[in-house]
C-alpha positions as CSV (number, residue, x, y, z in Angstrom):
1,M,89.1,126.7,122.3
2,G,89.0,124.5,119.2
3,N,87.6,121.1,120.3
4,K,85.3,122.7,123.0
5,L,83.9,125.2,120.5
6,F,83.4,122.6,117.8
7,S,81.6,120.3,120.3
8,E,79.4,123.1,121.6
9,V,78.4,124.2,118.1
10,T,77.6,120.6,117.0
11,E,75.5,120.0,120.1
12,L,73.7,123.3,120.0
13,T,72.4,122.7,116.5
14,G,70.0,120.1,117.8
15,L,70.9,117.9,114.8
16,P,72.4,114.4,115.1
17,E,76.0,115.2,116.3
18,N,77.6,112.5,114.0
19,L,76.0,114.1,110.9
20,I,76.5,117.8,111.7
21,G,80.0,117.1,113.1
22,E,81.1,115.5,109.8
23,E,79.5,118.3,107.8
24,L,81.0,121.0,109.9
25,K,84.4,119.3,109.9
26,A,84.3,119.1,106.0
27,L,83.3,122.7,105.8
28,L,86.1,123.9,108.0
29,L,88.7,121.7,106.2
30,R,87.6,123.2,102.8
31,K,88.4,126.6,104.4
32,G,91.8,125.4,105.6
33,V,90.7,125.4,109.2
34,N,91.7,122.5,111.5
35,P,88.6,121.8,113.7
36,E,90.9,121.3,116.7
37,Q,92.1,124.9,116.3
38,L,88.6,126.4,115.7
39,T,88.1,130.0,116.7
40,M,85.0,132.1,116.8
41,E,86.4,134.1,113.8
42,S,87.2,131.1,111.7
43,L,83.7,129.6,112.5
44,R,82.0,132.9,111.5
45,E,83.9,133.0,108.2
46,A,83.2,129.4,107.4
47,L,79.5,129.7,108.2
48,A,79.1,132.9,106.3
49,D,80.6,131.3,103.2
50,Y,78.3,128.3,103.7
51,L,75.2,130.4,104.1
52,A,76.1,132.5,101.0
53,H,76.5,129.3,99.0
54,V,73.1,127.9,100.3
55,V,71.4,131.2,99.5
56,L,72.9,131.2,96.0
57,E,71.7,127.6,95.3
58,A,68.2,128.5,96.6
59,E,68.0,131.5,94.3
60,E,69.2,129.5,91.3
61,A,66.6,126.8,92.1
62,H,63.9,129.4,92.4
63,E,64.9,131.0,89.1
64,D,64.8,127.6,87.4
65,T,61.3,127.0,88.9
66,V,60.0,130.3,87.7
67,K,61.4,129.8,84.2
68,N,59.6,126.5,83.8
């Protein structure tokens, strides 16, 4: 499933495939997932961690804005 799932996800984002592909690949590698062996479960876990990180950064930025 790996390469096919990876290709489908990068295509379905609607973003430039070369950019999102590199970002997704780096995200997966940080989680210890080989993009060629990507599964739905490893994709879910990696994206959940990524979203949690993005939300945390947004909350911190908002708090900094409110303080100033």
